[in-house]
N, C-alpha and C positions, 0 to 999 in steps of 0.2 A: 497634359494639365499644368498649366504655365504659375510663379511662384504665387501671382497674385489671389487666384482660386485657392490656392494649396492652404495661405496663410487666409484665408477667408474661414475653409474648413476647421482649420484647426481653430481658433476664434469661437464657430458656433459648438465646439467641442468639450471649452471650457478649458483649453491646455494653452499655456502660454510656453511663447517659444523663446530660447536664451541663446545666446552665442558668446562663449565663452573669449574674455581678453585676457587676462591676466590673472591672478590669483581673489577672488571672489570677486573680480566684475565680469558684468553682463551687458549685453548689447539685447534691447528688447525684437525682436525678429516679427513684423508682420504686427495685424491685430490683437490688442489686448483683450482677454476674456474679460467679462463683464466684472466678476469677482476680485480681479487684480486690484481695484483701487479700495475696494471697500475693503480688501486686509491690509495692504497696503497705506493709508491711512493719504494717500498723496497722490496728484494725477499724474499717471506714469502712460506715456504713450509711445509709440512704433518709433523706433531709432534712440530714445534714451538709453540713459545706461544706469546698468540696478548693481551695487553692494549687495554680495551674503557674504554675513548677514546682519552688518549693520541698517538696510531698508525692514528686512526683514526675513522668515524664513529660514529662522539660528538652528531649526533640525540638520537643513543639511551642510551644517558645518562640518561636521565631521564623514557627513556620506562626500563632498570636493574632494576629500583627500585621498577617496579608490576614485573617484571621478576621474582625474586629473591625472593617474597613474593606469586608468582606461584608455584614459583620449591621447595619452603618449605613447600607447601600445597599439594603436592605427587599430582597436578591435571593430571584428565587422557583425559582434550584438547589442546589445541593447543592457547594460546597468541600472539594475531596480533598486532604490532609495528603501523600500518601503512603506507603509501607511503610515502619516502622523497627522497632529491635528493645530489646527491655526484658528484663534478667534481673534472677531474681528472689536471694532471701538461699541457696539454693542451686546457684545458677548455671545456673541450668536459663534455656533463653530465649527469649522469647515476640516475635512478630510483630505487630504491631497497622498499624493504619491508625483514621485521626480522618476525619472530617465537621462542618462545620459548616452546618447548615442555619438555613430563619429560618421559627418554623411559630405561626401568632394571636402574634405580634406578639412571640413567644419565643424568644431569641435561643440556641438548643441546639446542642450540641459530644457526639456520637457518638466514642465509641471502640472500635472494634472488634477483639478477638480474631479472629486471622486461623488457621485449620487447615487446610480443605481447600484457601479459597480462594489460601493461600498456595501451596500445595503443586499445585497448577493453575498459577497464576503461572511457578514456580517452571520447572515443566517446558514450560510454552511456552517461557518463554526459554531453557532448554538448547533445543527441536528447533528454534527461531530460528536459535540458535548454528549447531547442525547443520545445518540450510537454507541460511545465507547460505555456510559451508563448502564444502558439497555444488553450492553456486551458482558461488562463484568458483573451485573446481576444473574443471566445467563451460565455463568461461568458458574458462580454460587450457588446456583439453583443447582445445578449440576453434580457440582463435588458433593453436595448434602447428601444427592438422593445416589450416588455412589458410594459414599459410607456408609448409609442407610442399608442397602443392597448388602454391604461388603459385610456388615454385621448380620444381617440378619440370616445369608449366606454357611456364615462359621457359625452361627449358633445351629444351623439345622442342622452343617455338616458336623458340629461336636457331637448332636445324639443320636446321626446315624450311625457313628464311633461305636455309641456304647451299644447303641441293639444291637451292631453288627459283632464288636465281643462277647454278649451273653449268645448272638443267634450263634458263635462258634462253641460256644463250652457245650449248647445242647446236645452238639455232636458228638460228645464222650459220652451223653445219657443214654441208658436203656429205655431207646424211645422205640413205638411199634411202627410197624410201616404205615402205616397213616400220621402218623408223629411224623417222621421222616417225610414225606410229601411237604406237610403243614409245613416243617422248617426249611426243604429249598425251596420251596414260594415264597418264604420270607424273605432266605437272602438274595433271590433274586430282586424280587423290590425292591431291595435295599441298595442294589447292587445299581436298578432304575435311578432310584433316585440320586444317588454320587454321579451318574452321568448326564443327569437332568443338573444339578449345581453348577456342572463344568461346565455347560454348555449354555446356561446363565451367565455365568463370569465370563465366557470368552467375550459372548454377545454387548454384552455394555462394557468391555475392556479393551477389546480391541476391533473394532468394525470394522478394521482393511484388512481381520482373516478373510471377510467375506470377499473382495477384492480378490485376493491371491488364486482363486479357483474361479476368477470372472472368466467369459470368451466375451470377443469383441463381435460387435454388431454392424458389419461393411454398411449397412442400410443408411445407417445415422452418421452423418457428414455436417456436422456444426463448420461456418463461418469462423474462424479463430480471428475476423479482426474484430467483428462485432460483437465473441465473449469478451476481449479483450477491450471494447468502450465501453461492456456493460458493468466490468469489475471498476473500473478507473469510476465512473460513475458513480457505486454506489460507495468505493471507498476514497472519493476525495475528499467528505468531509471530516474523516477520520483523519487524514492526510491535516486538512487543514490546523488542527491540533497543535503541532507541532511546527506549522508554518515551511513545510516539507511538498514541496509540488508534484505532482502526480500525472504524468502523459507519455502518449505516442508519438510516437518518433512521426517528424510530421510529411519525412521522408517517402514514406509509404506509398505506392503505388495503389491505388484506390480499384483499378482496373482489372487489376488483376483478381482470378478465383484462387481466394485465401480456402476454401472448403479444406478439410483433411478428416481422416479416418480419428472416431470416436464416440464417444457420450457424451453432451450438451453441457449437462448438470457437472457429471464428473471432471470434462474439461473445466468451464468454470470454476471448479474447488481447487484444481491443478495450478489455476494462474492467482488466484486468491492465497492461497501458500504460499505461494513465491512472493507475489508483491506485499504480502500483509509480514513476510520472512526481512524485507528486505527496509519496508517503515523500523520495523522495531529497533533496528541496526544500523537507524539513517541519522546522520546529526541535523539540529537542527536547522532551517532554512537553505537546505540543500534538495537534491531533483533526485528520485525517481522516473525512470525511461523506461518504456517496453519498446520494440523495435524489435521484426521480423523481417528476413527476407527465403528470397526463395534459395534452395539448396540442394539444386538437382530434383529428384523424385521427391524431396523433404520440402515442410515449412518449419524453419529456423526462429526460436524466438528466443530475445536475450528480456532478462528483465536485471538494467543494470543499477548501481545505487552509489552516494558519493560515503559511504561510511567507514566504520574500523577497518572490513574486509575480517576474512576467518583466517586465524592462528593455523599458522602450518599444520601440526600437529594433530591438528580436529579436522584436517582435507578429509583422510580418508574415510573416516564414519558420517563424514555427513550423513548422508541417505539411507544409512543402515536401523534397523528399527528401534528406537529406544534413545538414539542419538542428538542430545541440542545442545544449542550453543553454549558459548563458554561463558554466559551471565544467568544461565537455567531460566531465559524469559519466554522459552514456548509453549507449549500446555505437557504432551507428554511422549516427546521426541518422536512422533511418527507423523508429522506435517510433509517430513520431506522424503519417507519413504512411501505417505499414499501417495507423493507424485512420480517417486522409481517406478513401483506395481503398475500404479493404472499406465502412466508411459508405456512403459514395456510391454504392457497385454494389447496395444497398440499398433506394436512395430516402432514405437519413439525410443528415444531416449532423453537423457538427461546429463549435465553437469554443472561442475563450479569451475569458476578463473578470478583471482586478483584481478582487478584495474590496476594498470601501470601508476598511473593518475592517484590512485588511494581509489579503497570501495572495494563494491563486490560484485561479479556475475553470473548469478545462473541463468544455463540457457537450457532450454529441451528442444528438440528434436521430434515433427509426427511423419507421417506420413501425408502425401496431398492424394487429394481425393482421384483413384484411377479409373 
């Protein structure tokens, strides 16, 4: 594809292409998009120089400081400015995003007019807020149910203790043989009621107890890439609230058979737990990346965040029951424990590594379909 066609394509996509000359001064390359003259209030054509922020785009003044450092390092990736709004002379608002890139030793600044992309992002942000409200409401409802349940069970247990005390005293009375039989029946019924209360509390308070006795159905072999993609799609709106990018590593070979031993719904929960954990401890405007690779007869999955990491003194207890993060922002300290016992039931393993560049890596390994 020649340069002329590329310029036409960029113009059609509402992208202004500028080449860096010196501090704040750029040269317009290729065709100018229709919005440029409307926003800048003057006729600008290809080949002309434009000064930022004197001409327009005052928002980019601070971004260009980072961009110049980016160009100086000859980075192969792009640097994004984030969204900002410009207003033309008629009062109409335009949403833009700029990118600094380095191509063939040329320092390029792209300014893109966002239309459908902006609306899509706003939609995701709105859905993220809605999901967060629903999530918090569910948490509150569950907490209310737990409190009510424990109150009821506590009251019943108190009454049973009183009944048991009375029945125990009756053992010292002179009872007829029939009376002793009735007493034995009453004490047995009290014992059953105490066991029932214990079972109810265990079921409502510790769902993971059921998993500790679960077995593996090796006929169920989900595609782990599909599971990860579905979790990313579901959680992306929530990540948009903190402007955190949630992405699947682009280097994954999709031609490989990524099926693993496990059960899909629980595998989804394992992935969700690790991704939500990364979200809670990630900084705003950072990225959470999920990658996977073949590891002999296993598939290795990494969930990397750019957060504050885990304090060394807490690492040894991360996967223990009722262990919580440093700010107690988890639920009941069962999330990572759930992941551990689930993966181990399937012949897998899980662990944590600090990232040298900062943040955390939670990894897990599962056997491939045999």
